[in-house]
C-alpha positions in Angstrom: 0.0 0.0 0.0 1.4 3.3 -1.0 1.4 6.4 1.2 -1.2 8.0 -1.1 -3.5 4.9 -0.7 -3.1 5.1 3.0 -4.0 8.7 3.1 -7.0 8.3 0.7 -8.3 5.4 2.9 -7.8 7.4 6.1 -9.6 10.5 4.5 -12.5 8.3 3.2 -12.9 6.8 6.7 -12.9 10.2 8.3 -15.4 11.7 5.9 -17.7 8.7 5.4 -17.3 6.9 8.8 -18.9 3.5 9.4 -22.5 3.0 8.3 -24.6 2.7 11.5 -26.7 -0.2 10.1 -23.9 -2.5 9.3 -22.1 -4.6 11.9 -18.5 -3.9 12.6 -15.9 -6.8 13.1 -14.4 -5.1 16.1 -17.7 -4.9 17.8 -18.3 -8.6 17.1 -14.9 -9.4 18.6 -15.9 -7.4 21.7 -19.0 -9.5 22.0 -17.0 -12.7 21.8 -14.7 -11.5 24.5 -17.6 -10.3 26.8 -19.3 -13.7 26.2 -16.0 -15.7 26.9 -15.3 -13.6 30.0 -18.7 -14.4 31.5 -18.2 -18.1 30.5 -14.6 -18.7 31.5 -14.3 -16.6 34.7 -16.6 -18.6 36.8 -15.0 -21.8 35.7 -11.5 -20.6 36.8 -11.3 -20.5 40.6 -7.6 -20.2 40.6 -5.7 -17.2 39.3 -3.5 -19.4 37.1 -6.5 -21.0 35.5 -8.0 -17.6 34.9 -4.8 -16.5 33.2 -4.7 -19.6 31.1 -8.2 -18.8 29.9 -7.2 -15.2 29.1 -4.2 -16.5 27.1 -6.4 -19.0 25.2 -8.8 -16.2 24.3 -6.1 -13.8 23.3 -4.5 -16.4 21.0 -7.7 -18.1 19.9 -9.8 -15.1 18.9 -7.3 -13.7 16.4 -6.5 -17.1 14.9 -10.3 -17.7 14.5 -10.8 -14.2 12.9 -7.8 -14.9 10.6 -9.3 -18.3 9.4 -12.9 -16.9 9.1 -11.7 -13.9 7.0 -9.6 -16.3 4.9 -12.6 -18.4 4.2 -14.7 -15.3 3.3 -12.3 -14.3 0.5 
């Protein structure tokens, strides 16, 4: 990506913004994180298990998004 393309993309995003009716991927990832937090935290009575769940979420979510976006293309 050239610097001109990057600047054009930035300006388009600033001018047009995100359409309010369309879902945004980052909001979807936030919902997954909130759900996983509510699900994993009660199952982890020990701080080490809680940390392991956090690590699994921190690694698993980007990997899942990568593979899902690869399938969409």
